[in-house]
Structures are given as C-alpha cells and as structure tokens.
Steps between C-alpha positions, in 0.01 A plus 500: 500500500234758454328400825827562691532853375139579591540364844827691553333817378195434722731439798691826441175688476367346828828602677464852374130519619606376842770756532258773408248379751763505774611844405142614486414368848815674638397826335146460637649488859705816445348810669377767264537855623180704535435758224638840569267800433661805350342837554404669178728791414364834396562581132790736429365853441462572135721773350297809399455530126731745326364856470378596163441865423261589218432848388191677606261536200506876504876504492543198269721694262753482785477115510820310572632502148745699291565862593210724417549730206346825397525736214286801553135396526575128429600276790573128484624198693597173329562164653330177562794265508422223755157368587446735808601815307299385192190447711536831673554688173204333328272581799611865471410528128143612580642809678687638189365647182730283288681168554734327261575126490795349315525127413614263231230339286536181718408697810845541658545847651753749350703774664739766363252619241542848345173694530410819323173672590389783253206722566299532177368851569711815495502546877520127602823404666753246364747279687765236434589241760661156551266244652696315764229237536199348322244738654505882481255715687470843334339813639439753221235760412185409305548494124585287204846338486707281277715253690810340325663200668815350359737220594754293306436690181126449511271802535124503580275801503157539660274804559289562804252755626572573868252649733211345695558132556849355520643362178751216438716445192636152457810478283597143374829447324 
C-alpha cells in the first residue's frame, strides 16, 4: 500500500513538472519588449535657507531679545530664550562690561528673575530690573557693584568690579 502512495505522488509531481516545462517554453517564445531609457531629471531647486539675523557685535546690546532698558547710566538687554537668541546673546557678552546668567543648579535656564544692581561707592549708579531671559547684557560705568538676583523666594548676592575686561556673574538657583 505504501508503494501505491509513492507512485501516485511521483506521478503527480511528474505531471506538475511537465506542465511547468510547457508553460516555460511558451514563455520563452513570448517577445520581450526592449528596455526603455528614461532621461535623468534635473533635481528640484533647493529652497533657500531661512534668513537669520544676528546682532552686530558693536550693537549686541540691541540683540533680538527683550526690550532694552536703561536707568540713567545703566543700560541692559535680557533674553536668550531659544537656541539662536541664546547663541547671539552669549556671543555678545564680550562686548559688555557685565553679563548675568541665570539657571537652576541642574543647568536649565531661568527667566523672570528680579535683579537689583547697587553701586558700592557713593557716586556709583544703582538699578532694579526684571530679567526676561537667562542672559542679561549690562552696560554700566566702571566701579564695584553688588548684584542681587531673586526668584521663587530664593535670593543670591554677588559682588563684582567692573572696568577693563568683561565680567560674568553666574547665578544658580
């Protein structure tokens, strides 16, 4: 009985092979169209990159940031929210006598910081301002100053001598 099954299976397989051979020879006689060449297309013109305006170094206190402020002899601009603005403000730090940076201890930037600058000599100016971003560029006369920064009930004070090379105070809350 086993032999019968094998021979039936073998016969079915042989019929299948013969059918494929016939179909293959019929396919071999069918004409195949010649390949068609396609002319290469010119690449689509690239869109121009978006315009980015950075402040000129000499006028960096006018960088695209919060509105500039001034109180007598002290002028300031705070900002630095967003990577482009932050990069521009940080690049401009070298052009200002004093720069202030505000961040959490984990490095995340802070904004809306209350800042009080007090001249420590009798004729040095004082100024209060609200920092609208993590970087403030301050123009002020040479002298010694105490700078208080406060946010969320925390207050930090640093002193600085301004004049000569630019100075930076880094406040971490």
